[in-house]
N, C-alpha and C positions, 0 to 999 in steps of 0.2 A: 318605830323608835330606834330598835336594834339598829338597823342599817344605819339611822342617823348617828347612834353612837359611834359605831365600826368606822363611819367616814370621819369623825370628828378626833377619834382617835389616830386614824391614819394621817390626817393632817398636822395633828400635834406632832407626831412622829417624825415626819417630814421636816416640818419647821423646826424642830430640835436637831436633826441632824444637819440641815443647811446652817443654822446657827453654830455649829459646832466646827464648822470647816474653817481651818485654821492653819493652813501651812504657811511657813515663812516666805517673805517675799523670794521669788525666783525660786520657791522649792519645786516647783512642777517641772523646772527646767535643770536642775541639779546635775543631769548626764549631759547637758548640752552647753556649758558654759567654759569648757578648756580648749576648743580649738575653734580657729576664726570662722570655716565654712560651717560649723553648727551654729554659730552664732548668727551668721548673715543668710543662712539658707532656707530660711522660711519655715524651720524645723519641718522638714516636709518628708511625709511617710512614703511619696511617691519617687522621690531622689531628686527633687528639686526641676525647675522649668528646663534648666540645659543638666541633662543628666552628670551627676558627679557623686560617685560612691566613696566614702572612707570608712576606715575601721569606726571611727568615732561615729557616723552616721546610722551604724547598725544598731545602735542604743534606739533609735526613732522607731525603727521597724527592722526585727533581725531578716526578713526576706531582703533587704537591699543587698544583703552580701552576695546572694547570688547573681547579681548584675555584673559584680566586677570578673574581666576575665584573666588578669595578671595579678601575680602577688603583689600585693600592696601594703606599704606601711606608713605610719602617719605619727606626727609629734605637734603636740600643741602646748602653748603657754598662755595664760591670761593673767594679766596684771589689772588690779582693781582700788579705786581709789574713791574714798568718802570724804567729801570737801567738808562736810560739818560735824561727823559725830565724831567721838573720842577716840576710836581707832581709824586710822587713816588708810590701812593697806589692807589687801585680801589678795589670794592669789589661787590658781589652778591649774593642773597640768595634765596632761593623758598621752600615753602613747600605744599603738596598737597595729594590729595586722589581718589581713586577710589573706587566707591561703586555698586558692581555687584547685578541687581535686576532681577525679573522673566520677567519684560518689557523690561529693557535696562539697559547696566551700564553707570553710570555717574562719571564724575570726575570734579575736580574744584582744582585751583592751584592760589597761590598769588605769586608774584615774584619780587624782587627788584633791580635794576641794578645801580651801582653809579660809575661811570668811566670818571675821569677828563682829562685823557692822551689827549695830541694834537694828536698823532699818533693811537688813538683808542677812538674816541671823542663821546662816548655814553652819556655822563652825566648823570643825575638823572632820573630814571622812576621807577613807579610802574605799575605792569601789573596783571591784573585777568584774569583767562582763565577758560571757562568751557567748556565740552563737554558731548555728549550722544552719544552711540554707541551699536551696534546690530547684531548679527549673525542672517542673513536673509536668508540664504540657509546653506547647510550642510559645505561648505566650503568659504562662502563668509560673508565678515563683512564689515559694512559700519557704518560711523559717521560723527556728524557734531560738530564744536566748534565755541562758540562765545567768544570774548575776547575785552578787553579794558583796557586802562591804562591814565596816565597821566606824563608828562614828564616837567621838569624844571631844572634850572641852566643856560643855553644860550639860552635866551626866554623861552617861556611856549607854551605846545602843548598839544594834546589829541589824541587817538584815539579809534576807535570802529568799529571790523571788523569779519569775519567769516572765517573758513577753513570747506572743507569737504574732504573726504577721503574713501577708499576702500582697503582692502587686500585681497587677494584669497591665500588658503592653498592647494597644489597640494598634499601635503603629500609627500611619499619616491617616486621618480623617478630615476631609476638607482642608480648612486654613490651619488645623492644628496637627503639627507635625511630634511624632514620637509621644502619642498621648498615653499617658500612664495612670492608673487609679491605684491608691493603695491603702490598706488600712491594718491596724494592729490592734491588739488586746493588749496593754502593760500592766506591768506591777502586780502580777498576781503572785500574791506570798505574803510573808512579812517585811515589812518596810520600818524605816525608821520612825516610830510611833511614841518611843519612851523617852527622847531627847527633849532637855529642858531648853526650848528654843522660843524666840518670840514670834508669833505668827503675825498674819496680815491684820487681826485684829487688835494687836498690840499687848497680846496675853500668852501664855504659855501654851503648848498643845495640849497638855493634861491627859495625855494618853490617846487622843483620837482627835482628828482622823491623822493619818500617816502622812509623811512626805518622802517622795512622790506619793501621789494618792493611789491607794489600792484601786484597782480593777479601772484603770483609764483607759478608754475607746478613743483612738485616733482615726480619721480617714482624711484622704485628700485626693487631689488630681494636681497633675504637672504636665505641661507640653511647651513646645516651642511654637511661639507665632509667627515668627519671621526668621527663615532660615535662607540666607545666601551664602555667596563663595567664601565671602569674609567678613561674614556679620550674622550674627543669631540673637534673638530676643526669645526669652523663656520667662513662663509664668508657673507658680505654683500657691495653689489654696488649701488650706488645711483646717479642720474644726476639730477642736478635743474637748472631752466630756470627762472630767475628774470623778468618777462615782455620780454623775449625773448632779452634783452639786457644785458645778461651775462649767462656764462655758468660755474657751478659749480659741481667737483664730489667729491663724498665722498665714501671711502671705509673702511670697518672696517674688523678687524680680531679677534677672541675669541678663547681662549683656555681654556676649563674646565676641571680640574683635581681632580678626587676623588667626585664629586658632592660637593666638598667644595670651591674649590679656581679656581676663573675665571680670566683670563688675557686678558684684553682688549687693543688693540691699533687701531688707526684709522688715516687716512692720508686726509688731507682736500685740495683739489685744487680749488680755486677760479680764474678764467681767468683775471679778470679784475684786482683784487688785485695783482695778480701775475706780469700783464703787468705794473703796477704803482708802481712795488717794494715795494709793502706794505703785503707782505704775507711770510710765513715760510714754509720751504721745510720738517721741520721736523715733525714727526708722533707724535701723542699723545701716552701716556702709561697710563694704570690704572690697578687698583687691585679691585677685589670684593670677598667678602668670605661670606659663607653662613653658619648660624648656626640655627638649629633647637631649640627651647627653650619650656620648658612648662611655661604655663601662669596661675597657680593656682588662682591668683586674679581675673581672667575672669570667671564668672560663667556660661558663655554661653559655653556648652559642644564642641561647634565645633570650639571654639577658645581657648582648652586646650593645644592644641600645634601650636605653630607659628613658622615663618620663620624670621629671622632678618639679612639683607645683608647691613654689612657697607662697603664702598667703598673709595678709594683715586683716584686721578689722576692728572697728568701735561700735561699742554699744552704750546706751545711756539706761541708766535704771532709776526709777524712784528720783529722778531730778538731779539727788546731789551725787550719786553713784554713777561712776563712769567705768568702763571696761575697756582694756585694750588687749587684743589678742594676737599672737603670731605664730606660725606654724607652716609646716611644710607636709606633702603627701610624696610617696617615690612609688611609682608603679613600675616593676621590673619586666623588661622585655618591650617589645613593640607590639601594638595592637595589631592583629591581623584582620583587616576589611576587605579582603578580597576573597572570592570563592575558592574552591577546589580547582586546580588544573588537570585535567585527564588526557593523557598522551597515548595514542593509538598508533601500533606500528603494523 
């Protein structure tokens, strides 16, 4: 009898916690709305099918910063439109940097999100994210991130939390090229849980749970399926479990043509948002271009040639809400793809 009572109590507690799960629409993606490559990259913990690391992507997995070999800067801006609600416009912006050093790679990003929509009630918040990452073995990369922010508009709140993550690169295995797996434990700390926002259950948060959700586990894999001289096709697959109260799938497809044009598309399935009828079945679409430019105004020889990658993206949310994002990534210097040259006299 005692075991039966304990089992019933555990089941009731689990049911209560699940019913309490009530982040706002896109609340789990709060940090991924402000840059086009985050919108369309499949929210990949392993860096996407065709590897692309930006300062914004270190919020997904802080270990991603260790894969960048050059100083990288990014800037992104997203316009949001609600076709049916009383508030028609929202926006988000971000800017960040990754700085590789001999000891570790460091990144920092500042992001602002301003969304008054009743069906995507993220309101106003400014968030600052930092991370440190390092390659500790030939194929293993680890990272830790710390972030904080302030919320206002519907009540006031703050957050201070951390992420940890790792990536392992298997290289080429059979038909899979540059195969990587990644995992991260995100949102360890105090999140936005006292904000007076409308969640996916069409009710206020009431103090629990937080958004993004406390102790969110992400895991995924990415690889190139086709790699030719002027064509590449990559795929990423990710699974996210926010405190085991929801399950989210992210898939990303990238096509690169002539080392110049990359087409990104991703599909996001949030089980709880879908169950509540608060999700879109449409995939995201984005384009990234790559330009190599000479930077004569930079006196440092290593930066005499750099890479600029402008991008645009579109995402549909909850049927009536559309996001249009534009941004760019600048990588200073030319990537060294050749091995060392040893001369003997």
